[in-house]
NULUM-528288 format. One line per 3 residues: their letters; for each residue x, y, z of N, C-alpha, C. Coordinates in steps of 0.2 Angstrom, whole numbers, plus 5000, padded with zeros to 4 digits. Layout:
N
A) X,Y,Z,X,Y,Z,X,Y,Z | ...
This chain:
325
MSP) 4998,4933,4926,5005,4934,4928,5010,4929,4924 | 5015,4931,4921,5019,4926,4918,5026,4926,4921 | 5028,4920,4924,5034,4919,4928,5040,4919,4923
HSL) 5045,4923,4926,5052,4922,4922,5057,4920,4927 | 5062,4917,4925,5068,4915,4930,5074,4917,4927 | 5079,4919,4931,5086,4920,4930,5090,4918,4935
AGL) 5095,4914,4934,5099,4911,4939,5096,4909,4945 | 5090,4905,4944,5086,4903,4949,5081,4907,4953 | 5081,4914,4951,5077,4919,4954,5071,4920,4949
QFS) 5065,4919,4952,5059,4920,4948,5055,4927,4950 | 5052,4929,4945,5048,4935,4947,5042,4935,4942 | 5037,4939,4944,5031,4939,4940,5031,4945,4935
ALN) 5029,4944,4929,5029,4950,4924,5023,4955,4925 | 5018,4952,4927,5012,4956,4929,5009,4960,4923 | 5011,4959,4917,5009,4963,4912,5012,4970,4912
MPN) 5017,4971,4915,5021,4977,4916,5023,4980,4909 | 5022,4987,4908,5024,4989,4901,5032,4989,4901 | 5034,4990,4895,5042,4989,4893,5046,4995,4897
AIA) 5043,5001,4896,5046,5006,4899,5044,5007,4906 | 5049,5006,4911,5047,5006,4918,5052,5009,4922 | 5051,5013,4928,5056,5015,4933,5056,5010,4938
VAW) 5062,5010,4941,5063,5005,4947,5065,5010,4953 | 5061,5009,4958,5062,5013,4964,5069,5010,4967 | 5074,5013,4967,5081,5010,4968,5084,5013,4974
SGG) 5084,5010,4980,5087,5012,4986,5095,5011,4986 | 5097,5006,4982,5104,5004,4982,5104,4997,4986 | 5099,4995,4989,5100,4989,4993,5099,4983,4989
ADS) 5099,4977,4992,5099,4971,4988,5093,4970,4984 | 5087,4971,4987,5081,4970,4984,5080,4974,4978 | 5081,4980,4978,5079,4985,4972,5085,4984,4967
TAL) 5091,4982,4969,5097,4981,4964,5095,4975,4960 | 5093,4970,4964,5091,4964,4960,5085,4965,4955 | 5080,4969,4957,5075,4970,4953,5077,4974,4947
LWL) 5081,4979,4948,5084,4983,4942,5087,4979,4937 | 5092,4974,4939,5095,4970,4935,5091,4965,4932 | 5086,4962,4935,5082,4957,4932,5077,4960,4927
LRE) 5075,4966,4928,5071,4969,4923,5075,4971,4917 | 5081,4974,4918,5085,4976,4912,5087,4970,4908 | 5089,4964,4911,5091,4958,4908,5085,4955,4904
HGY) 5079,4956,4906,5074,4953,4902,5071,4958,4897 | 5075,4963,4896,5073,4968,4890,5069,4974,4892 | 5067,4975,4898,5064,4981,4900,5068,4987,4899
AVQ) 5065,4992,4897,5068,4999,4896,5068,5002,4903 | 5073,5001,4907,5072,5003,4915,5076,5010,4915 | 5073,5014,4920,5077,5019,4923,5076,5019,4931
AWH) 5081,5021,4934,5082,5021,4941,5080,5027,4945 | 5075,5027,4949,5073,5033,4953,5075,5032,4960 | 5080,5036,4963,5082,5036,4970,5079,5041,4974
INH) 5076,5039,4979,5074,5045,4984,5078,5045,4990 | 5081,5051,4991,5086,5051,4997,5082,5054,5003 | 5081,5050,5008,5077,5052,5013,5081,5056,5019
QWS) 5088,5056,5018,5092,5060,5022,5091,5058,5029 | 5091,5051,5030,5090,5049,5037,5097,5048,5041 | 5102,5048,5037,5109,5047,5040,5114,5051,5036
EQS) 5120,5052,5039,5125,5056,5036,5128,5053,5029 | 5127,5046,5028,5129,5042,5022,5124,5043,5017 | 5118,5046,5018,5113,5046,5013,5115,5049,5006
TEI) 5118,5055,5007,5120,5059,5001,5126,5055,4998 | 5130,5052,5002,5136,5048,4998,5133,5043,4995 | 5128,5039,4997,5125,5033,4994,5122,5036,4987
AAL) 5118,5041,4987,5115,5044,4982,5120,5045,4976 | 5126,5048,4978,5131,5050,4973,5134,5043,4970 | 5135,5038,4975,5138,5032,4973,5133,5028,4968
LAE) 5127,5029,4969,5122,5025,4965,5122,5029,4958 | 5123,5035,4958,5123,5039,4951,5129,5036,4947 | 5135,5035,4950,5140,5033,4946,5139,5026,4944
RAK) 5136,5022,4949,5135,5015,4947,5130,5014,4941 | 5125,5018,4941,5120,5018,4936,5123,5020,4929 | 5127,5025,4930,5131,5027,4923,5135,5022,4921
AWG) 5139,5018,4925,5143,5013,4923,5139,5007,4920 | 5132,5006,4922,5128,5001,4920,5124,5003,4914 | 5124,5009,4912,5120,5012,4907,5113,5013,4908
IPF) 5111,5014,4914,5104,5015,4916,5103,5022,4918 | 5098,5025,4915,5096,5032,4917,5095,5033,4924 | 5097,5038,4927,5096,5039,4935,5094,5045,4937
TSL) 5089,5046,4941,5087,5052,4944,5086,5051,4952 | 5089,5056,4955,5089,5056,4962,5085,5062,4965 | 5081,5061,4970,5077,5067,4973,5077,5067,4980
NIE) 5079,5072,4983,5079,5073,4991,5072,5075,4994 | 5071,5071,4999,5065,5073,5003,5067,5075,5010 | 5063,5079,5013,5065,5081,5020,5064,5075,5025
KPS) 5069,5074,5030,5068,5070,5035,5063,5072,5040 | 5058,5068,5042,5053,5070,5047,5056,5069,5054 | 5053,5074,5058,5056,5074,5065,5052,5069,5069
KNK) 5046,5066,5067,5042,5061,5071,5038,5057,5066 | 5036,5051,5068,5032,5047,5064,5036,5045,5058 | 5042,5044,5058,5047,5043,5052,5044,5039,5047
EAL) 5042,5033,5049,5040,5028,5045,5035,5030,5040 | 5029,5032,5043,5023,5034,5039,5024,5040,5035 | 5028,5045,5038,5029,5052,5034,5034,5051,5029
SRQ) 5039,5046,5030,5044,5045,5024,5041,5041,5019 | 5036,5037,5020,5033,5033,5015,5028,5038,5011 | 5025,5042,5014,5021,5047,5011,5025,5052,5007
GRY) 5031,5054,5009,5035,5058,5005,5038,5055,4999 | 5040,5048,5000,5042,5044,4995,5037,5044,4989 | 5031,5042,4990,5026,5041,4985,5025,5048,4982
TAF) 5025,5053,4986,5024,5060,4983,5029,5062,4978 | 5035,5060,4980,5041,5061,4975,5041,5057,4969 | 5038,5050,4970,5037,5046,4964,5032,5049,4959
VDL) 5027,5052,4962,5022,5056,4958,5025,5062,4954 | 5029,5066,4958,5032,5071,4955,5037,5069,4949 | 5041,5064,4950,5046,5061,4945,5042,5059,4939
SRV) 5036,5056,4940,5032,5053,4934,5030,5059,4930 | 5028,5064,4933,5025,5070,4929,5031,5073,4925 | 5037,5073,4928,5043,5076,4925,5045,5072,4919
SGC) 5046,5065,4920,5049,5061,4916,5044,5058,4911 | 5037,5058,4912,5032,5055,4908,5032,5048,4909 | 5035,5045,4913,5035,5038,4915,5030,5037,4921
HDV) 5025,5033,4920,5019,5033,4925,5019,5025,4928 | 5025,5022,4927,5025,5015,4930,5031,5014,4934 | 5030,5012,4940,5036,5011,4944,5036,5004,4947
ALA) 5041,5000,4947,5042,4994,4950,5045,4995,4957 | 5042,4991,4962,5044,4991,4969,5047,4985,4970 | 5052,4984,4975,5056,4978,4976,5053,4974,4982
HHL) 5047,4976,4984,5045,4972,4990,5044,4964,4989 | 5047,4960,4993,5047,4953,4992,5043,4949,4997 | 5044,4942,4997,5041,4938,5002,5041,4939,5009
DDQ) 5047,4941,5011,5049,4942,5018,5045,4949,5020 | 5045,4954,5016,5042,4960,5017,5034,4959,5018 | 5032,4955,5014,5024,4953,5014,5023,4951,5021
AET) 5026,4946,5023,5025,4943,5030,5026,4948,5035 | 5030,4952,5035,5031,4958,5040,5025,4963,5039 | 5023,4964,5033,5018,4969,5032,5011,4966,5036
VCM) 5010,4959,5034,5004,4957,5037,5004,4956,5045 | 5010,4955,5048,5011,4955,5055,5010,4962,5058 | 5013,4967,5055,5012,4974,5057,5005,4976,5056
RML) 5001,4975,5051,4994,4977,5051,4990,4973,5056 | 4991,4967,5057,4988,4964,5063,4989,4967,5069 | 4995,4969,5071,4996,4972,5077,4993,4979,5078
QGA) 4992,4982,5072,4989,4989,5072,4981,4988,5072 | 4979,4982,5072,4972,4981,5072,4968,4981,5065 | 4972,4980,5060,4968,4980,5053,4964,4974,5053
GVA) 4959,4975,5048,4954,4970,5047,4956,4965,5041 | 4951,4962,5038,4953,4957,5033,4956,4961,5027 | 4954,4966,5025,4956,4969,5019,4964,4971,5020
GCQ) 4965,4974,5026,4972,4976,5028,4977,4970,5028 | 4974,4964,5031,4978,4958,5031,4980,4954,5025 | 4977,4957,5020,4978,4954,5013,4986,4956,5011
GML) 4988,4961,5014,4995,4963,5013,4996,4967,5007 | 5002,4968,5004,5003,4972,4999,5000,4969,4992 | 4998,4973,4988,4995,4970,4981,5001,4971,4976
AYR) 5001,4966,4972,5005,4965,4966,5005,4971,4962 | 4999,4974,4961,4998,4980,4957,4993,4985,4960 | 4994,4991,4960,4989,4996,4962,4991,5003,4959
QHE) 4986,5007,4959,4987,5014,4957,4987,5019,4962 | 4991,5024,4961,4992,5029,4966,4992,5036,4963 | 4987,5040,4963,4987,5047,4960,4990,5047,4953
GLN) 4987,5042,4948,4989,5042,4941,4995,5038,4940 | 4999,5035,4946,5005,5031,4945,5003,5024,4946 | 5006,5020,4941,5005,5012,4942,5011,5009,4946
LWR) 5009,5006,4951,5014,5003,4955,5014,4996,4955 | 5020,4993,4953,5021,4986,4952,5025,4982,4957 | 5023,4976,4959,5028,4973,4964,5029,4966,4961
PLL) 5034,4965,4957,5035,4958,4954,5039,4953,4958 | 5041,4955,4964,5045,4951,4968,5042,4948,4974 | 5035,4948,4974,5032,4946,4981,5032,4939,4982
SVS) 5034,4935,4977,5035,4928,4978,5042,4926,4979 | 5046,4930,4979,5054,4929,4980,5056,4931,4987 | 5060,4927,4990,5063,4928,4997,5069,4932,4997
RAD) 5070,4935,5003,5076,4939,5003,5082,4935,5002 | 5082,4929,5005,5088,4925,5004,5090,4923,4997 | 5085,4922,4993,5086,4920,4986,5088,4926,4982
IEV) 5086,4932,4984,5088,4938,4981,5096,4939,4982 | 5098,4938,4988,5105,4939,4989,5110,4934,4986 | 5107,4927,4986,5110,4922,4982,5111,4924,4975
YLK) 5106,4927,4972,5106,4929,4965,5111,4935,4964 | 5112,4940,4968,5117,4945,4967,5124,4943,4968 | 5125,4938,4973,5131,4936,4974,5134,4931,4968
SRD) 5129,4927,4965,5131,4923,4960,5133,4927,4954 | 5131,4933,4954,5133,4938,4948,5138,4943,4950 | 5140,4943,4956,5145,4948,4958,5142,4955,4957
IPW) 5136,4956,4959,5133,4963,4958,5133,4966,4965 | 5136,4972,4966,5136,4975,4972,5130,4979,4974 | 5129,4979,4981,5123,4983,4984,5125,4986,4990
EHD) 5121,4991,4992,5123,4995,4998,5118,4993,5004 | 5121,4993,5010,5117,4992,5016,5114,4999,5018 | 5107,4999,5019,5104,5005,5022,5104,5004,5029
VSN) 5107,5009,5033,5108,5009,5040,5101,5010,5043 | 5096,5013,5040,5089,5014,5042,5086,5008,5044 | 5088,5002,5040,5085,4996,5041,5087,4993,5048
DDT) 5092,4996,5051,5094,4993,5058,5090,4997,5064 | 5087,5002,5062,5084,5006,5067,5077,5003,5070 | 5078,5000,5076,5072,4997,5079,5067,5001,5082
SIW) 5067,5008,5081,5062,5012,5083,5057,5012,5078 | 5058,5009,5072,5053,5009,5066,5050,5002,5067 | 5043,5002,5066,5039,4996,5067,5042,4990,5063
RNK) 5043,4991,5057,5045,4986,5053,5051,4982,5055 | 5056,4987,5057,5062,4984,5059,5062,4980,5066 | 5058,4983,5070,5056,4980,5076,5053,4973,5075
IRH) 5049,4972,5071,5046,4966,5069,5051,4961,5066 | 5055,4964,5061,5060,4959,5058,5066,4957,5063 | 5068,4962,5066,5074,4960,5070,5073,4957,5077
QLF) 5067,4959,5080,5066,4957,5087,5060,4952,5087 | 5054,4953,5085,5049,4949,5086,5050,4942,5081 | 5051,4943,5075,5053,4937,5071,5058,4933,5073
AQM) 5064,4937,5076,5069,4933,5078,5067,4929,5084 | 5063,4932,5089,5061,4928,5095,5057,4922,5093 | 5052,4923,5088,5048,4918,5086,5052,4912,5083
RKA) 5057,4913,5079,5061,4908,5076,5065,4904,5082 | 5067,4908,5087,5071,4905,5092,5066,4900,5096 | 5060,4902,5096,5055,4898,5100,5053,4892,5095
GSE) 5055,4892,5089,5054,4886,5085,5048,4887,5080 | 5046,4893,5079,5040,4895,5075,5043,4899,5069 | 5041,4898,5063,5043,4901,5057,5038,4907,5055
PQH) 5040,4913,5057,5035,4918,5056,5033,4919,5049 | 5037,4918,5044,5036,4920,5037,5030,4915,5035 | 5031,4909,5036,5025,4904,5035,5019,4905,5038
LFL) 5019,4907,5044,5013,4909,5048,5009,4914,5045 | 5013,4920,5045,5009,4926,5042,5007,4926,5035 | 5011,4922,5031,5009,4921,5024,5003,4917,5023
RWQ) 5002,4912,5028,4996,4908,5028,4990,4912,5030 | 4991,4917,5035,4985,4921,5037,4984,4926,5031 | 4989,4928,5027,4987,4932,5022,4983,4929,5017
EQA) 4985,4923,5015,4981,4919,5010,4973,4918,5013 | 4972,4917,5019,4966,4917,5022,4962,4923,5021 | 4966,4929,5023,4963,4935,5022,4960,4937,5015
VKQ) 4964,4935,5010,4962,4936,5003,4956,4932,5002 | 4955,4926,5004,4949,4921,5003,4943,4925,5006 | 4944,4927,5012,4939,4930,5016,4936,4937,5013
QQA) 4941,4940,5010,4939,4947,5007,4936,4945,5000 | 4937,4940,4997,4934,4938,4991,4927,4936,4992 | 4926,4933,4998,4919,4931,5000,4915,4937,5002
IQS) 4918,4942,5005,4915,4948,5007,4913,4952,5001 | 4917,4952,4996,4915,4956,4990,4910,4952,4986 | 4909,4946,4987,4904,4942,4983,4898,4944,4987
LAK) 4897,4944,4993,4891,4946,4997,4889,4953,4996 | 4894,4957,4994,4892,4964,4993,4891,4966,4985 | 4892,4961,4981,4892,4963,4974,4885,4966,4971
HMV) 4879,4964,4975,4873,4967,4973,4872,4974,4975 | 4876,4976,4979,4875,4983,4982,4877,4988,4977 | 4873,4992,4975,4875,4997,4969,4876,5004,4973
IER) 4882,5007,4972,4884,5013,4975,4883,5019,4969 | 4878,5023,4971,4877,5029,4966,4881,5035,4968 | 4883,5039,4963,4886,5045,4964,4881,5051,4963
LSD) 4881,5055,4968,4876,5061,4967,4880,5067,4967 | 4878,5072,4964,4881,5079,4964,4876,5084,4963 | 4876,5089,4967,4872,5095,4966,4876,5101,4969
VSG) 4872,5107,4970,4875,5113,4972,4878,5112,4979 | 4876,5108,4983,4879,5107,4990,4885,5103,4990 | 4887,5099,4984,4893,5096,4984,4892,5088,4982
EAV) 4897,5084,4983,4897,5077,4981,4894,5073,4986 | 4891,5067,4984,4889,5062,4989,4888,5056,4985 | 4888,5050,4989,4886,5044,4986,4881,5040,4991
TVN) 4877,5036,4988,4872,5033,4991,4871,5025,4989 | 4868,5022,4995,4866,5015,4993,4859,5014,4997 | 4856,5008,4995,4849,5007,4998,4850,5006,5006
WHD) 4847,5009,5010,4847,5009,5017,4845,5002,5020 | 4840,4999,5017,4837,4993,5020,4842,4987,5018 | 4844,4987,5011,4849,4982,5009,4855,4982,5013
WCS) 4858,4988,5014,4864,4989,5018,4863,4986,5025 | 4857,4988,5028,4856,4985,5035,4856,4978,5035 | 4854,4975,5030,4853,4967,5030,4859,4964,5029
LPF) 4865,4967,5028,4871,4964,5027,4874,4962,5033 | 4879,4957,5033,4883,4955,5039,4887,4961,5041 | 4890,4962,5047,4893,4968,5049,4899,4969,5045
VVR) 4903,4964,5043,4910,4965,5040,4908,4967,5032 | 4902,4965,5030,4900,4967,5023,4898,4974,5023 | 4894,4976,5028,4892,4983,5029,4899,4988,5029
VYV) 4904,4986,5033,4910,4989,5033,4913,4990,5026 | 4913,4985,5023,4916,4985,5016,4913,4990,5012 | 4906,4990,5012,4902,4995,5008,4904,5002,5010
LQQ) 4904,5003,5016,4906,5010,5019,4913,5012,5016 | 4917,5007,5016,4924,5009,5014,4924,5010,5006 | 4920,5007,5003,4920,5008,4996,4916,5015,4994
MMG) 4912,5017,4998,4908,5023,4998,4913,5029,4999 | 4918,5028,5004,4923,5033,5006,4928,5033,5000 | 4930,5027,4997,4934,5027,4991,4932,5031,4986
MLF) 4925,5031,4984,4922,5034,4978,4922,5042,4980 | 4921,5044,4986,4920,5051,4988,4926,5055,4988 | 4932,5051,4991,4938,5055,4992,4944,5051,4988
AEG) 4949,5054,4989,4955,5052,4986,4957,5045,4989 | 4961,5041,4985,4964,5035,4988,4967,5036,4995 | 4966,5031,4999,4969,5031,5005,4965,5033,5011
RVL) 4959,5036,5009,4954,5039,5015,4950,5033,5017 | 4950,5031,5023,4946,5025,5026,4943,5027,5032 | 4938,5024,5035,4935,5025,5041,4939,5020,5046
GRR) 4940,5023,5052,4944,5020,5057,4939,5016,5061 | 4941,5012,5066,4937,5007,5070,4932,5011,5074 | 4935,5017,5077,4930,5020,5082,4924,5023,5077
HLL) 4926,5025,5071,4920,5028,5067,4915,5022,5065 | 4918,5016,5063,4914,5011,5062,4909,5009,5068 | 4912,5009,5074,4908,5007,5079,4902,5012,5080
AIE) 4904,5019,5079,4899,5024,5080,4894,5023,5075 | 4896,5021,5069,4891,5020,5063,4886,5015,5065 | 4889,5009,5068,4885,5003,5070,4880,5005,5075
AWR) 4882,5009,5080,4877,5011,5085,4872,5016,5083 | 4874,5020,5078,4869,5025,5075,4864,5020,5070 | 4866,5015,5067,4862,5011,5063,4857,5007,5068
LQG) 4859,5005,5074,4855,5001,5078,4849,5006,5081 | 4851,5013,5081,4846,5017,5084,4841,5020,5078 | 4842,5017,5072,4837,5018,5067,4840,5023,5062
GNS) 4846,5025,5063,4849,5030,5058,4846,5037,5058 | 4843,5039,5063,4840,5046,5064,4845,5051,5063 | 4843,5057,5061,4847,5063,5060,4853,5061,5056
WLN) 4859,5063,5058,4865,5062,5054,4871,5060,5059 | 4877,5058,5055,4883,5056,5059,4889,5060,5056 | 4892,5064,5059,4898,5068,5056,4904,5063,5057
LPS) 4907,5062,5052,4913,5058,5051,4919,5062,5048 | 4925,5060,5048,4931,5064,5045,4929,5066,5038 | 4929,5073,5038,4928,5077,5032,4921,5075,5028
SCL) 4917,5072,5032,4911,5069,5028,4905,5068,5033 | 4899,5067,5031,4893,5066,5035,4889,5060,5032 | 4887,5056,5036,4883,5050,5035,4875,5051,5037
YRR) 4871,5050,5033,4864,5052,5035,4859,5047,5030 | 4853,5047,5032,4847,5044,5028,4843,5049,5025 | 4841,5047,5019,4837,5052,5015,4832,5047,5011
GQG) 4826,5046,5014,4821,5042,5011,4823,5035,5012 | 4824,5031,5006,4826,5024,5006,4834,5023,5005 | 4837,5029,5005,4845,5029,5004,4849,5030,5010
LQL) 4855,5027,5010,4860,5029,5015,4865,5033,5011 | 4866,5039,5013,4870,5044,5009,4876,5046,5013 | 4882,5047,5010,4888,5049,5012,4890,5055,5008
CQG) 4891,5061,5012,4892,5067,5008,4899,5070,5011 | 4902,5074,5006,4908,5078,5008,4906,5084,5013 | 4910,5085,5018,4909,5090,5023,4905,5088,5029
KVS) 4905,5093,5034,4902,5092,5040,4894,5094,5039 | 4890,5093,5044,4883,5095,5044,4882,5099,5051 | 4879,5104,5051,4877,5108,5057,4870,5110,5057
LRN) 4866,5110,5052,4859,5112,5052,4855,5106,5052 | 4851,5105,5058,4847,5099,5059,4842,5097,5054 | 4839,5103,5050,4834,5101,5046,4837,5100,5039
TFA) 4843,5099,5038,4846,5099,5031,4844,5092,5028 | 4844,5087,5032,4843,5080,5029,4836,5077,5032 | 4831,5081,5033,4825,5079,5035,4822,5074,5030
E) 4819,5069,5032,4816,5064,5028,4809,5067,5025
């Protein structure tokens, strides 16, 4: 990472390519990112996803189109359907699907996201409350891939307060997203209620959860080190795709490392984002303690022993003699 600064605001370049899209909501964070990248010579374009959460959403999209034109920045807006339930998760899913669609149309496969330091603390808190393990509590990554799309987060070391100071110092306008005030959304509830109460009680939540994030990163690195000797092989035959590891080596690992290997196996077998939940992991552990006999059906997959191997295959199993040793 190579740090840059502009008017006291720092961001990490992360080896991003010169031609890059910015996910631009019109809010302070993404507006600052759009300006920072452009002023550092990046060939930026702005992608706006209209979630249609409020009556003002279409007006804001039109306003941003005019603003981008005045700034000389290519602008594209795409509407997605407002979900009737589970708004946060489904809107996030719809947003990333829209990014993938825009990348295929535009030929730009790199998108900069404006998540910052405060967002990271909120994410760690939210994942802890949802029961995430060490991997989840690492928070958001500065770089990851999603269905052929490169996602970059260069502002993770920048606070929300510093972003607003930067914009005000340059008289750059931004829009307030009213959806950020909706406390039925998990993140907003954490930001406006839980964190506010923690500060009132004399505890700074940002410092607390970012310390936990740092510890989670260190623990995850230790887990990966313990698992590095485990070789996951991919198998393919007429019955479908499968992956396998050595059964006895896997059984000898500590529980958290066994879980990590299983999640790696799921990641190799299925598309990004497919993971085993806690109840599945507990079922696998009980199955292991019983000797791993027969098989264990999991979401869209089946876990079983074959000889010296622990295999995970796509699809369910219903024939008892299918995986006889």
